[in-house]
C-alpha positions in Angstrom: -19.5 -3.4 -2.1 -19.5 0.0 -0.4 -17.0 2.8 -1.0 -15.7 5.6 0.5 -13.6 8.5 -1.0 -10.1 8.6 -0.5 -8.2 11.9 -1.2 -4.8 12.1 -0.5 -3.7 15.5 -0.1 0.3 17.0 0.0 1.1 20.8 0.3 2.2 20.4 -2.8 -1.0 19.1 -4.6 -3.3 15.9 -4.5 -1.5 12.4 -4.6 -4.8 10.5 -4.8 -8.6 10.3 -5.2 -10.6 7.6 -5.9 -13.5 5.3 -4.2 -12.0 2.4 -2.4 -13.5 -0.2 -0.4 -11.1 -0.1 2.3 -7.6 1.2 3.8 -4.8 0.5 6.1 -2.8 3.0 7.7 -0.4 2.8 10.8 -1.5 5.7 13.1 1.0 6.9 15.8 -0.8 4.3 18.2 -1.1 0.8 15.8 -2.7 0.2 12.7 -6.2 1.4 12.0 -8.1 -0.8 9.3 -10.7 1.9 7.7 -14.5 0.7 6.3 -17.2 2.6 4.7 -19.4 4.2 6.9 -16.3 4.1 9.9 -16.6 6.3 13.0 -15.5 9.8 12.6 -12.2 10.0 13.6 -8.8 12.5 13.2 -5.3 10.1 14.1 -1.7 10.9 13.3 0.3 9.1 10.9 3.5 7.1 11.0 5.9 7.0 8.1 4.2 4.1 6.4 2.7 2.6 3.1 -1.0 2.6 3.2 -2.7 0.2 1.7 -5.9 0.8 -0.1 -8.5 -1.9 -1.5 -10.5 -1.4 -4.2 -12.0 -4.6 -5.2 -9.8 -7.6 -5.2 -6.8 -5.3 -5.5 -4.4 -3.5 -3.7 -2.7 -0.5 -4.3 0.0 1.3 -2.0 0.7 4.8 -1.6 3.9 5.7 0.0 2.8 8.7 3.4 5.4 10.0 5.3 3.6 11.0 8.6 1.0 14.0 8.3 -2.6 13.1 9.8 -5.9 11.2 8.6 -9.4 12.4 9.0 -12.4 9.9 8.9 -16.0 10.6 7.9 -18.7 9.1 7.2 -18.3 8.9 3.7 -14.6 10.3 3.0 -11.4 10.2 4.3 -8.4 12.7 3.6 -5.1 12.3 4.6 -3.1 15.5 5.1 0.7 14.1 4.1 3.9 16.3 4.7 4.7 14.2 1.2 3.4 11.1 -0.8 3.9 9.5 -3.7 2.7 6.6 -5.6 4.5 3.3 -6.2 5.0 4.3 -10.3 6.5 7.7 -9.4 9.2 6.8 -6.5 12.8 6.6 -8.0 14.4 4.0 -6.4 18.0 4.6 -6.8 17.3 7.8 -5.4 15.7 6.3 -2.5 18.3 4.0 -2.0 21.2 6.9 -2.3 18.9 8.7 0.1 18.9 5.7 2.9 22.4 5.3 2.5 23.5 9.3 3.2 20.9 8.5 6.3 22.5 5.4 7.6 26.4 7.1 7.6 24.6 10.4 9.3 23.2 8.5 11.7 26.7 6.1 12.3 28.2 10.4 12.7 25.3 11.8 14.6 25.2 9.8 18.0 26.3 13.1 20.1 23.9 15.5 18.4 20.2 14.6 19.4 18.7 16.8 16.7 20.8 15.6 13.6 20.7 12.0 14.6 16.7 12.7 15.2 16.8 14.2 11.2 19.2 11.5 9.9 16.6 8.7 11.6 13.4 10.2 9.9 15.3 10.3 6.1 15.7 6.6 7.1 12.6 6.2 7.6 11.0 7.7 4.6 13.9 6.3 2.3 12.9 2.7 3.8 8.9 3.4 3.4 9.7 4.9 -0.7 11.4 1.4 -1.5 9.1 -0.9 0.7 6.6 1.3 -1.2 7.7 0.7 -4.7 8.4 -2.8 -4.4 4.8 -3.8 -3.3 3.6 -2.5 -6.9 
């Protein structure tokens, strides 16, 4: 089966680099499935898990926004932050979720605080969701 190189890169480090058979990402305009030899493409990404298919197994990476660049034999995800399920501290993510929910309830009048709390909640829920998909 054909493969392509997937790299997930954050400003701090390279989180993932491996030959894969397929990836499924959530772009801002919808879900995208990428196979080898896909047409070149650039898409902004939502805060959501990226499903990585290698043979018969599926791995997940918690990606918190960014961009995806698809080339013929390589896909690069430039993420604001990204974590593998094994490195996610679930208790910390749950605490962040609770803090964000509290801030959302309090920030109804201030649009900037509301948006920050909303994004924090999305990131926390993405990390919790990804950690349970091991």
